[in-house]
C-alpha positions in Angstrom: 23.3 -19.3 10.7 20.3 -18.1 12.5 16.9 -19.1 11.7 13.6 -17.2 12.1 9.9 -17.9 11.3 7.4 -15.5 9.9 4.2 -15.5 11.8 0.9 -16.5 9.9 -0.3 -12.7 9.7 2.6 -11.9 7.6 3.1 -15.2 5.9 -0.4 -14.6 4.4 1.3 -12.4 1.4 3.4 -15.3 0.4 0.2 -17.7 0.3 -1.7 -15.2 -2.1 1.8 -14.7 -4.2 1.5 -16.3 -7.6 3.0 -15.6 -11.1 0.1 -13.7 -12.2 0.0 -11.7 -8.7 3.2 -10.6 -7.6 2.4 -9.4 -3.7 5.7 -7.2 -3.6 4.9 -3.2 -2.8 6.8 -0.2 -4.1 7.5 3.4 -4.0 8.7 5.9 -6.5 10.7 8.9 -5.3 11.7 11.7 -7.6 14.5 14.3 -6.9 16.0 17.7 -8.0 20.0 17.3 -8.1 21.8 19.9 -6.1 22.5 23.1 -7.3 26.2 22.4 -7.0 25.9 19.4 -8.3 28.5 17.6 -10.5 28.4 15.4 -13.3 29.5 12.5 -11.1 26.8 12.7 -8.3 24.4 9.9 -9.4 27.9 7.7 -10.2 29.2 8.7 -6.7 26.0 8.0 -5.2 25.7 4.6 -6.5 29.3 3.5 -5.5 28.7 4.6 -2.1 25.5 2.6 -1.7 27.0 -0.6 -3.6 29.5 -0.8 -1.1 27.1 -1.8 1.6 27.0 -5.3 1.2 26.3 -6.8 4.8 22.7 -6.4 5.4 20.6 -6.5 9.0 17.4 -7.7 9.8 15.1 -7.8 7.9 16.8 -7.2 4.8 19.1 -10.2 5.4 16.2 -12.9 5.3 15.3 -14.8 2.7 13.0 -18.0 2.7 14.5 -21.1 3.8 12.3 -23.2 1.1 11.3 -20.7 -1.8 8.9 -23.1 -3.7 7.2 -24.5 -0.5 3.8 -23.5 1.1 3.9 -23.0 4.7 1.6 -20.8 7.0 4.2 -20.0 9.1 7.8 -20.4 6.8 11.4 -20.6 7.8 13.7 -17.6 6.8 17.5 -18.2 6.9 19.9 -15.1 7.0 22.3 -14.1 4.5 25.7 -12.5 5.4 26.4 -10.2 2.2 24.5 -9.4 -0.7 24.5 -9.8 -4.4 24.6 -6.1 -5.1 24.2 -6.8 -8.8 20.6 -7.9 -8.3 19.6 -6.1 -5.3 21.0 -2.8 -6.5 20.1 -1.7 -10.3 21.2 1.5 -12.2 19.1 2.5 -14.8 19.3 5.4 -17.4 16.1 6.7 -19.3 15.8 6.8 -23.1 15.6 10.8 -24.2 13.8 12.9 -23.5 13.6 11.4 -20.2 9.8 12.8 -19.2 7.1 11.2 -17.3 6.1 9.1 -20.1 9.5 7.3 -20.0 9.8 7.2 -16.3 6.4 5.4 -16.2 7.2 2.9 -19.1 10.1 2.0 -17.1 8.7 1.9 -13.8 5.8 -0.2 -14.6 7.8 -3.1 -16.2 10.1 -2.8 -13.0 7.1 -3.5 -10.8 5.5 -6.2 -13.3 8.4 -8.6 -12.5 8.3 -10.6 -9.2 11.0 -10.6 -6.5 13.4 -13.8 -6.8 12.5 -15.9 -3.6 15.9 -17.4 -3.4 17.1 -14.0 -2.2 15.9 -11.4 0.3 12.9 -9.9 -1.0 13.6 -6.2 -1.8 15.3 -4.5 -4.8 16.4 -0.9 -5.4 17.0 1.0 -8.7 18.6 4.4 -9.2 17.0 6.0 -12.5 18.9 8.8 -14.0 18.2 10.9 -17.0 15.0 12.3 -15.9 14.6 16.0 -17.6 14.6 19.1 -15.7 18.1 18.2 -14.0 16.1 15.2 -11.9 16.4 11.8 -11.2 14.3 9.0 -9.5 14.6 6.1 -7.3 12.4 3.3 -7.4 12.1 0.7 -4.2 10.6 -2.7 -4.4 9.4 -4.5 -1.0 7.9 -7.6 0.0 5.1 -6.9 2.6 6.0 -10.3 4.3 9.1 -8.7 5.6 7.8 -5.1 6.2 4.2 -3.7 6.3 3.2 -1.3 3.8 2.6 1.5 6.5 6.2 1.0 7.6 7.5 2.1 4.3 7.3 6.1 5.5 9.5 5.8 8.4 11.9 3.5 6.5 12.4 6.1 3.7 12.4 8.8 6.8 15.8 6.9 8.2 17.6 7.4 4.9 16.6 10.6 4.4 17.5 14.2 6.0 15.6 17.2 6.5 18.7 19.5 5.8 22.6 19.3 4.9 24.4 17.4 2.3 25.4 14.4 4.5 24.5 10.9 3.0 22.8 8.7 5.5 23.0 4.8 5.1 20.8 3.0 2.8 17.4 1.2 4.1 19.4 -2.4 4.0 21.7 -1.8 6.8 19.1 -0.2 9.3 17.5 -2.6 11.3 13.9 -2.9 12.2 11.4 -4.8 13.6 10.6 -8.0 11.4 7.6 -9.3 13.7 9.2 -12.8 13.2 9.5 -15.4 16.3 13.0 -16.8 16.7 13.0 -20.5 17.2 15.8 -20.1 19.7 13.3 -18.1 22.2 11.7 -21.3 22.9 13.3 -24.0 25.4 11.8 -26.8 23.1 9.2 -27.5 20.2 6.9 -28.4 23.1 7.2 -25.2 24.6 6.7 -23.5 21.5 3.6 -25.5 20.4 2.3 -24.5 23.9 2.7 -20.7 23.4 1.2 -20.9 20.1 -1.9 -23.0 21.2 -2.3 -20.6 24.4 -2.3 -17.6 21.6 -4.8 -19.3 19.7 -7.2 -19.8 22.9 -7.0 -16.0 23.5 -7.6 -15.1 20.0 -10.7 -17.2 19.6 -12.0 -16.2 23.2 -11.4 -12.6 22.0 -13.0 -13.0 18.8 -15.9 -14.8 19.9 -16.7 -12.2 22.5 -16.4 -9.7 19.6 -19.1 -11.6 17.5 -21.3 -11.7 20.5 -21.1 -8.1 20.9 -21.9 -7.5 17.4 -24.9 -10.0 17.0 -26.3 -8.0 20.3 -26.1 -4.8 18.4 -28.1 -6.5 15.3 -30.7 -7.7 18.0 -31.1 -4.5 19.7 -31.5 -2.5 16.2 -28.3 -0.4 16.9 -27.3 -0.3 13.3 -24.6 -2.8 12.9 -24.3 -4.3 9.6 -22.4 -7.1 8.2 -19.9 -6.6 5.5 -21.5 -6.1 2.0 -20.3 -7.8 -0.9 -18.9 -5.7 -3.9 -20.7 -5.7 -7.2 -18.8 -7.2 -10.2 -17.5 -4.7 -12.6 -14.9 -4.6 -15.2 -11.9 -4.2 -12.7 -12.6 -7.3 -11.0 -11.4 -9.5 -14.2 -8.5 -11.7 -14.2 -5.3 -10.1 -14.3 -1.7 -11.0 -15.1 1.5 -9.3 -13.7 1.7 -6.9 -16.2 1.2 -3.6 -14.4 0.8 0.3 -15.4 1.3 3.3 -13.2 0.1 6.6 -13.2 0.5 9.7 -10.6 -1.4 12.9 -9.6 -0.3 15.6 -7.0 -2.3 17.9 -5.2 -1.3 20.9 -3.2 -2.3 20.0 0.1 -4.2 23.9 1.2 -6.9 22.6 -1.5 -7.5 19.6 0.6 -7.4 21.5 4.0 -10.1 23.9 2.6 -12.3 21.1 1.6 -11.9 19.0 4.5 -13.1 22.1 6.6 -15.9 23.0 4.4 -17.1 19.4 4.5 -16.6 18.7 8.2 -14.4 15.4 7.0 -10.9 14.2 6.8 -8.6 13.6 3.9 -9.5 9.9 3.8 -13.1 11.1 2.6 -11.8 13.6 0.0 -9.6 10.7 -1.4 -12.1 8.2 -1.3 -14.6 10.8 -3.1 -11.9 11.5 -5.9 -11.1 7.9 -6.3 -15.0 6.8 -6.5 -16.0 9.8 -8.9 -12.9 9.1 -11.3 -14.4 5.5 -11.4 -18.1 6.4 -12.2 -17.4 8.4 -14.7 -14.6 6.1 -16.3 -17.2 3.0 -16.3 -19.9 5.5 -17.6 -18.0 6.0 -20.5 -18.1 2.4 -21.2 -21.6 2.1 -20.2 -20.3 -0.6 -17.3 -21.1 1.3 -14.4 -22.6 -1.2 -11.8 -26.1 -0.1 -10.2 -24.8 -1.3 -7.1 -21.9 1.1 -5.5 -18.6 0.2 -5.9 -16.5 -0.5 -2.7 -12.9 0.0 -1.6 -10.8 -2.1 0.4 -9.2 0.5 2.9 -5.8 -0.5 4.6 -6.0 0.5 7.8 -3.9 0.2 10.9 -6.0 -1.5 13.9 -3.5 0.1 16.6 -5.0 3.4 15.6 -8.3 2.4 17.1 -6.9 0.3 20.2 -5.1 1.2 23.2 -2.0 -0.8 22.5 1.8 -0.6 21.7 1.9 -4.2 20.7 2.4 -5.2 17.1 1.0 -3.5 14.4 -2.3 -5.3 12.6 -3.4 -3.9 9.1 -6.7 -5.1 7.9 -9.1 -4.4 5.1 -11.6 -2.6 5.6 -15.0 -1.8 3.2 -15.7 1.5 2.2 -18.4 2.5 0.0 -17.4 4.6 -2.8 -21.3 5.5 -3.7 -20.8 5.7 -7.2 -24.4 4.6 -7.8 -25.5 8.1 -6.7 -25.2 10.8 -9.6 -25.4 14.2 -7.5 -21.9 15.0 -6.6 -22.7 16.3 -3.1 -24.9 13.3 -2.1 -22.1 11.1 -3.1 -19.5 13.1 -1.0 -22.0 12.9 2.0 -22.6 9.0 1.4 -18.7 8.1 1.4 -18.2 10.3 4.5 -20.9 8.4 6.4 -19.2 5.1 5.1 -16.0 6.1 6.5 -17.0 7.1 10.0 -19.1 4.2 10.2 -15.9 2.4 9.5 -14.1 4.3 12.2 -16.8 3.5 14.9 -16.7 -0.3 13.8 -12.9 -0.4 14.5 -13.0 1.5 17.6 -15.2 -1.4 19.1 -12.9 -4.2 18.3 -11.2 -5.8 21.2 -7.4 -5.8 21.2 -7.2 -9.7 21.1 -9.5 -9.6 18.2 -7.5 -7.8 16.0 -5.0 -10.6 14.4 -7.7 -13.0 14.0 -10.1 -10.0 12.6 -7.3 -9.1 10.1 -6.7 -12.8 9.1 -10.4 -13.1 8.4 -10.8 -10.2 6.2 -8.2 -11.7 4.0 -9.9 -15.0 3.7 -12.2 -14.4 0.5 -9.1 -12.4 -0.7 -6.7 -15.7 -0.2 -9.7 -17.6 -1.9 -9.8 -15.8 -4.6 -6.3 -16.7 -5.7 -7.0 -20.2 -5.4 -6.8 -21.7 -9.0 -10.4 -23.0 -10.1 -12.4 -21.7 -7.6 -11.1 -18.0 -7.3 -13.7 -16.9 -10.0 -16.6 -18.1 -8.1 -15.2 -16.2 -5.0 -17.9 -13.1 -4.2 -15.7 -10.0 -4.4 -15.7 -7.9 -1.1 -13.9 -4.9 -2.8 -13.7 -3.4 -6.3 -10.3 -1.3 -5.6 -7.7 -0.9 -3.1 -7.3 2.7 -1.2 -4.5 3.5 1.1 -3.1 6.8 2.8 0.2 7.3 4.6 1.6 10.5 5.8 5.5 11.0 5.2 6.7 14.2 6.2 5.6 17.7 6.7 8.8 19.1 5.9 11.0 18.6 2.8 13.6 15.9 2.8 17.0 15.4 1.0 19.3 12.7 0.0 23.0 14.0 0.1 21.6 17.3 -0.6 19.1 16.2 -3.5 15.7 17.5 -2.5 12.6 15.0 -2.8 10.4 16.5 -4.7 7.5 13.7 -4.7 7.0 10.1 -3.5 4.3 8.0 -5.0 3.4 4.4 -3.3 3.0 1.5 -5.6 0.8 -1.3 -4.6 0.1 -4.7 -5.2 -3.1 -6.3 -7.1 -5.1 -9.0 -5.8 -6.6 -11.5 -8.2 -9.9 -10.0 -9.6 -8.9 -6.9 -8.6 -6.9 -4.8 -11.0 -6.9 -1.1 -9.4 -5.4 0.8 -6.6 -5.2 4.1 -5.5 -2.1 4.7 -2.9 -1.5 8.0 -1.3 1.5 9.7 0.3 1.2 12.9 2.3 4.7 14.8 1.9 5.7 18.4 2.3 2.3 20.3 1.8 1.4 17.7 -1.1 -0.8 14.7 -1.6 1.0 12.3 -4.0 -1.2 9.7 -5.5 -0.1 6.5 -7.3 -2.6 4.7 -9.4 -1.3 1.0 -10.1 -3.4 -1.0 -12.4 -3.2 -4.3 -14.3 -2.2 -3.1 -17.9 -4.1 -5.9 -19.9 -7.2 -5.7 -17.5 -7.4 -2.0 -17.2 -6.4 0.0 -20.3 -6.1 4.0 -20.5 -5.1 4.2 -16.8 -3.9 7.6 -17.1 -7.5 8.7 -18.0 -8.4 7.9 -14.5 -6.0 10.4 -13.0 -7.3 13.0 -15.3 -10.9 12.6 -14.1 -9.8 12.7 -10.3 -8.3 16.1 -11.3 -12.1 17.3 -12.6 -13.6 15.5 -9.6 -11.6 17.7 -7.4 -12.4 20.9 -9.2 -16.0 20.1 -9.1 -15.9 19.4 -5.3 -14.1 22.8 -4.5 -17.2 24.6 -7.1 -19.8 22.9 -4.7 -18.2 23.4 -1.1 -16.2 26.2 -2.0 -18.4 28.3 -4.0 -17.0 31.8 -3.4 -13.5 30.5 -4.2 -14.5 29.2 -7.5 -16.1 32.7 -8.3 -13.0 34.2 -7.5 
């Protein structure tokens, strides 16, 4: 049996996992059945997928000690899968609308993965109205980064044709693990780790010195700010609620041109504006601006082909500003400053920086002291590009894809976006018992977008 070891950057997700905060991520995909569909299409699809029982890395990895705690846990490989666990087939109750689908997916996303098995699940859902079906996939970020979900899906879908690609668990991907057999001896492994740690500490110290000098010179660098406490920063349990929103990409393209910004600014503005209205209804809007944790790939800001590193970066949502245009401009400035900050990050400081940004979040999960740890973020936001063209699964057209996030303790809401085939698909993951009426938040995003269009594109609004 081949044994591998997770590095601390990937193992942090296991350290933060608890009964109330399962760390898996997910994706909901909805499809239109082929026009020449037979009654047996989904049954045949299920049978073909179930026949693939021999997984490859990382889908064949399971924790050696599921109940243990380690900053670098060992993983064993499995030769065959229990397909009754990893592949599930569901049927929606009539009428099979978005409400019924949302209830089912919310329940599936609430249950943690079994740590005694490889950390993923695949759910095929039939009975969706208007001749459609859905797929819900659950993955653990200790095996695969959230930004890797897009290429995983592209591997199993096609741009045209009726051919059926093999399922994702038969396609090998880089796991970012370290094989123990790659070292000549335990002493050599220890020496390698010490050398890597020394280089990282030196790079991080250099980076900290650079930031200190910028403060002394008055160049405008500001230390990360704490987020104000709000109703989304309450204790959460594992019960989840999920809502969706989809927009035509052309609406965003016009706004980014008129506002001289990117899609990230528009998305952050919509999320902040929706939260501002939601909390004002309950007279619970903090005086200080709410802050979002943007899941950003540090590799996008350094010239390196090395292992991908993802960090949480704070973005002001400017919820304290009543004027929509001024709020929009403040959000854009915050995102621009974040990008400038990342561009100055030394390559060898990426991993230490990503870990440092996670430390307060990890501390917030420690029983007994988590409530006393200051919040760095109020809400999570992410954005991924899936495909500019339509994708198909054995002739069934993919209509929409909605990311589903994990929630941190004392952070009850996450907005996660996927750009696909001329649309922007937004999944809202919330803690059901902490943040009720999540669908109202999606409605307020609609209203915020219409308001921004009326202000930045007045001629079109009048037309």
